[in-house]
C-alpha positions as CSV (number, residue, x, y, z in Angstrom):
1,X,5.9,1.3,-16.7
2,X,3.7,4.1,-15.4
3,X,5.2,7.4,-14.1
4,X,5.8,7.6,-10.4
5,X,3.4,10.4,-9.4
6,X,4.7,10.8,-5.8
7,X,8.1,12.1,-6.9
8,X,8.6,15.6,-8.3
9,X,11.1,16.5,-11.1
10,X,14.0,16.4,-8.7
11,X,13.0,13.0,-7.2
12,X,11.7,14.4,-3.9
13,X,8.6,13.1,-2.3
14,X,5.5,15.0,-3.5
15,X,1.8,14.8,-2.6
16,X,0.0,14.6,-5.9
17,X,-2.2,17.5,-6.8
18,X,-5.7,16.1,-7.4
19,X,-7.5,19.4,-7.6
20,X,-7.9,19.2,-11.3
21,X,-9.3,15.7,-11.3
22,X,-13.1,15.0,-11.5
23,X,-14.8,13.6,-8.5
24,X,-16.0,10.1,-9.6
25,X,-17.0,7.0,-7.8
26,X,-13.9,5.0,-7.0
27,X,-13.8,1.5,-5.4
28,X,-11.1,-0.9,-4.4
29,X,-11.0,-4.5,-3.1
30,X,-8.1,-6.1,-1.2
31,X,-7.4,-9.4,0.5
32,X,-5.1,-11.2,2.8
33,X,-5.0,-14.1,5.2
34,X,-3.8,-15.2,8.6
35,X,-2.6,-18.8,8.7
36,X,-2.7,-20.4,12.1
37,X,-2.9,-23.8,13.9
38,X,-6.2,-25.6,13.6
39,X,-6.6,-25.3,17.4
40,X,-6.3,-21.5,17.1
41,X,-8.9,-21.4,14.4
42,X,-11.2,-23.5,16.7
43,X,-10.7,-21.0,19.6
44,X,-11.8,-18.2,17.3
45,X,-14.8,-20.1,15.9
46,X,-16.0,-21.1,19.4
47,X,-15.5,-17.6,20.8
48,X,-13.0,-18.8,23.4
49,X,-10.2,-16.3,22.7
50,X,-9.3,-14.6,26.0
51,X,-9.4,-11.2,24.4
52,X,-12.9,-11.6,23.1
53,X,-14.6,-11.5,19.7
54,X,-11.7,-11.8,17.3
55,X,-13.6,-11.5,14.0
56,X,-15.8,-8.6,15.2
57,X,-12.8,-6.7,16.6
58,X,-10.7,-7.3,13.5
59,X,-13.5,-6.1,11.3
60,X,-13.9,-2.9,13.4
61,X,-10.1,-2.3,13.4
62,X,-10.0,-2.7,9.6
63,X,-12.7,-0.1,9.1
64,X,-11.1,2.3,11.5
65,X,-7.7,1.9,9.8
66,X,-9.2,2.6,6.3
67,X,-10.6,5.9,7.6
68,X,-7.1,6.8,9.0
69,X,-4.9,5.7,6.1
70,X,-3.8,9.3,5.4
71,X,-2.3,9.3,9.0
72,X,-0.4,6.1,8.4
73,X,0.9,6.2,4.8
74,X,2.9,9.3,3.8
75,X,1.4,11.4,0.9
76,X,-2.0,9.7,1.0
77,X,-4.9,12.2,0.8
78,X,-7.5,12.3,3.6
79,X,-10.7,11.0,2.1
80,X,-14.4,11.2,3.1
81,X,-15.1,7.5,2.5
82,X,-18.6,6.4,1.5
83,X,-18.2,2.8,2.4
84,X,-15.8,0.4,4.1
85,X,-16.6,-3.3,4.4
86,X,-14.3,-5.8,6.0
87,X,-15.0,-9.5,6.1
88,X,-13.2,-12.3,7.9
89,X,-14.0,-15.8,6.9
90,X,-12.7,-19.0,8.5
91,X,-11.0,-21.3,6.0
92,X,-10.0,-24.8,7.1
93,X,-7.8,-25.3,4.1
94,X,-5.3,-22.7,5.3
95,X,-6.1,-23.2,8.3
96,X,-6.9,-19.7,9.3
97,X,-8.9,-16.6,8.4
98,X,-9.3,-14.9,5.0
99,X,-9.7,-11.2,5.3
100,X,-11.2,-9.0,2.6
101,X,-12.0,-5.3,2.3
102,X,-14.0,-3.1,0.0
103,X,-13.7,0.7,0.1
104,X,-15.7,3.3,-1.9
105,X,-15.5,7.0,-2.2
106,X,-16.8,9.8,-4.4
107,X,-13.6,11.7,-4.9
108,X,-10.7,12.8,-7.0
109,X,-8.3,10.0,-5.9
110,X,-8.6,6.3,-5.5
111,X,-9.0,4.1,-2.4
112,X,-6.5,1.3,-3.1
113,X,-4.4,2.2,-0.1
114,X,-7.4,2.4,2.2
115,X,-8.5,-1.2,1.2
116,X,-5.0,-2.5,1.6
117,X,-4.6,-0.7,5.0
118,X,-8.0,-2.2,6.2
119,X,-6.9,-5.7,5.4
120,X,-3.4,-5.2,6.9
121,X,-4.7,-3.9,10.2
122,X,-7.5,-6.5,10.4
123,X,-4.9,-9.2,10.0
124,X,-2.6,-7.6,12.6
125,X,-5.6,-7.4,15.0
126,X,-6.3,-11.1,14.5
127,X,-2.7,-11.9,15.3
128,X,-2.7,-9.7,18.4
129,X,-5.9,-11.2,19.8
130,X,-4.8,-14.8,19.6
131,X,-1.0,-14.6,19.7
132,X,-0.9,-16.0,23.2
133,X,-2.3,-19.3,21.7
134,X,-0.2,-19.3,18.5
135,X,2.9,-17.0,18.0
136,X,3.7,-18.9,14.8
137,X,0.8,-17.4,12.8
138,X,1.6,-16.0,9.4
139,X,0.1,-13.0,7.7
140,X,0.2,-13.7,4.0
141,X,-0.9,-12.6,0.6
142,X,-2.0,-9.0,1.2
143,X,-2.8,-7.6,-2.2
144,X,-5.1,-5.5,-4.3
145,X,-7.8,-7.6,-6.1
146,X,-9.6,-4.8,-8.0
147,X,-10.1,-1.1,-8.4
148,X,-12.5,0.9,-10.5
149,X,-12.9,4.6,-11.3
150,X,-10.6,7.3,-12.1
151,X,-8.4,8.2,-15.1
152,X,-6.4,5.0,-15.0
153,X,-9.6,2.9,-15.3
154,X,-10.2,-0.6,-14.0
155,X,-7.7,-3.1,-12.6
156,X,-8.4,-6.8,-11.9
157,X,-5.7,-9.0,-10.3
158,X,-7.0,-12.0,-12.2
159,X,-6.1,-10.3,-15.5
160,X,-2.4,-10.3,-14.6
161,X,-0.2,-12.8,-16.4
């Protein structure tokens, strides 16, 4: 198991010193989903949600959240993100929306938390915008799919046993 870098020698919380790391291109992709009633998905598709454009608002909320991850998650570094993309796709097999995010930076630390935060907040926004129609929605499967760059190298969820 890898060393926990956010703890110092005495076990106290510690912001990692990245000043000695090279600035490299780092990317991360994350995913999650919001499972809902078929009727709720229809409302979203047809643009009939009372609060407005669910997918557009969720996409914007996810992007904004990625940019503010350091304000939400203790010990995360503030980063000048190069790219944040959030997609929300309808999936009748859930039924619901699949949310994905891709984040990129040229920096000394990775962007996994930013990608995960983008997906989480986009999912929460979807829930908030249509909760009047379906309070039983479930937010599921938020996870890191991939990361590239940095000293630890690449990670692919599909490579896990």
